[in-house]
RODO-2510 file (C-alpha; in nm, 4 decimals, decimal comma):
residues 91
     n   res          X          Y          Z
     1     x     0,2079     1,2675    -0,4840
     2     x     0,4022     1,5361    -0,6683
     3     x     0,3354     1,9045    -0,8121
     4     x     0,4477     2,0845    -1,0865
     5     x     0,4094     2,3625    -1,3327
     6     x     0,3352     2,2793    -1,7137
     7     x     0,1857     2,4361    -2,0130
     8     x    -0,2069     2,2911    -1,9887
     9     x    -0,2984     2,0426    -2,2590
    10     x    -0,5579     1,7424    -2,1678
    11     x    -0,3864     1,5378    -2,4143
    12     x    -0,0256     1,5911    -2,2312
    13     x    -0,1686     1,4315    -1,8956
    14     x    -0,1808     1,1029    -2,0516
    15     x     0,1760     1,1422    -2,1839
    16     x     0,2965     1,2638    -1,8644
    17     x     0,1354     0,9739    -1,6790
    18     x     0,3514     0,7019    -1,9670
    19     x     0,6484     0,8801    -1,9351
    20     x     0,6963     0,8678    -1,5615
    21     x     0,5806     0,5140    -1,5641
    22     x     0,8288     0,4397    -1,8177
    23     x     1,1107     0,5998    -1,6402
    24     x     1,0109     0,4580    -1,3068
    25     x     0,8637     0,1104    -1,3555
    26     x     0,7540    -0,0389    -1,0206
    27     x     1,0227    -0,3312    -0,9969
    28     x     0,8672    -0,6101    -0,7502
    29     x     1,2412    -0,6894    -0,6236
    30     x     1,2520    -0,3191    -0,5055
    31     x     1,3604    -0,3849    -0,1103
    32     x     1,0693    -0,1216    -0,0099
    33     x     0,8121    -0,3660    -0,2185
    34     x     0,9174    -0,6539    -0,0704
    35     x     0,8870    -0,5118     0,2630
    36     x     0,5684    -0,3387     0,2488
    37     x     0,1920    -0,4472     0,2470
    38     x     0,1382    -0,1787    -0,0187
    39     x     0,4285    -0,2015    -0,2729
    40     x     0,4763     0,1500    -0,4109
    41     x     0,8282     0,2225    -0,4435
    42     x     0,7876     0,3613    -0,7837
    43     x     0,5264     0,6012    -0,6455
    44     x     0,7944     0,7215    -0,3761
    45     x     1,0597     0,7738    -0,6565
    46     x     0,8274     0,9568    -0,9148
    47     x     0,7568     1,2148    -0,6366
    48     x     1,1322     1,2252    -0,5667
    49     x     1,1828     1,3240    -0,9605
    50     x     0,8748     1,5603    -0,9624
    51     x     0,8734     1,7139    -0,6430
    52     x     0,6390     1,8441    -0,3924
    53     x     0,6350     2,2016    -0,4377
    54     x     0,6164     2,5174    -0,6550
    55     x     0,6884     2,8781    -0,6091
    56     x     0,4621     3,1276    -0,8292
    57     x     0,5172     3,4716    -0,7540
    58     x     0,1938     3,6862    -0,7097
    59     x     0,1529     4,0129    -0,8974
    60     x    -0,1321     4,2345    -0,8586
    61     x    -0,3321     3,9633    -0,6696
    62     x    -0,2765     3,7149    -0,9313
    63     x    -0,0681     3,3976    -0,9778
    64     x     0,1640     3,4970    -1,2198
    65     x     0,1999     3,1978    -1,4489
    66     x     0,2742     3,1879    -1,8109
    67     x     0,0172     3,2516    -2,0612
    68     x    -0,0635     2,8664    -2,1205
    69     x     0,0839     2,7322    -1,7430
    70     x    -0,1107     2,5366    -1,4961
    71     x    -0,0385     2,4050    -1,1646
    72     x    -0,0504     2,0124    -1,1664
    73     x    -0,1240     1,7788    -0,8946
    74     x    -0,0021     1,4319    -0,9598
    75     x    -0,1181     1,1291    -0,7389
    76     x     0,1176     0,8499    -0,8119
    77     x    -0,0522     0,5923    -0,6012
    78     x    -0,4255     0,7045    -0,5198
    79     x    -0,6836     0,8243    -0,5529
    80     x    -0,5995     0,8990    -0,1836
    81     x    -0,7032     1,2000     0,0464
    82     x    -0,4354     1,4671     0,0045
    83     x    -0,3976     1,8112     0,2236
    84     x    -0,1876     2,1086     0,0676
    85     x    -0,0247     2,3737     0,2283
    86     x    -0,0114     2,7547     0,0792
    87     x     0,2209     2,9900     0,2114
    88     x     0,2617     3,3382     0,0769
    89     x     0,5773     3,5406     0,1530
    90     x     0,6128     3,9039     0,1186
    91     x     0,8041     4,1697     0,1714
***
């Protein structure tokens, strides 16, 4: 799983998926793929690249995102049930 911010455009979703699949193909000769019943090395590597957290300021009780920005949660080996943690830090 990965979490990132980007400008929201539905046509971008398949491009992001394709880009990550081309950047990190799931080679059968990865050691993890050979040792597991679920050969998902590519999912682990994609989550390292994309990251699993974002920091967003809150201004006036609202998320301070750019005009077109959205929060993307991407699943690299699903569908799966996931749990998110939201932490608010203030002064």
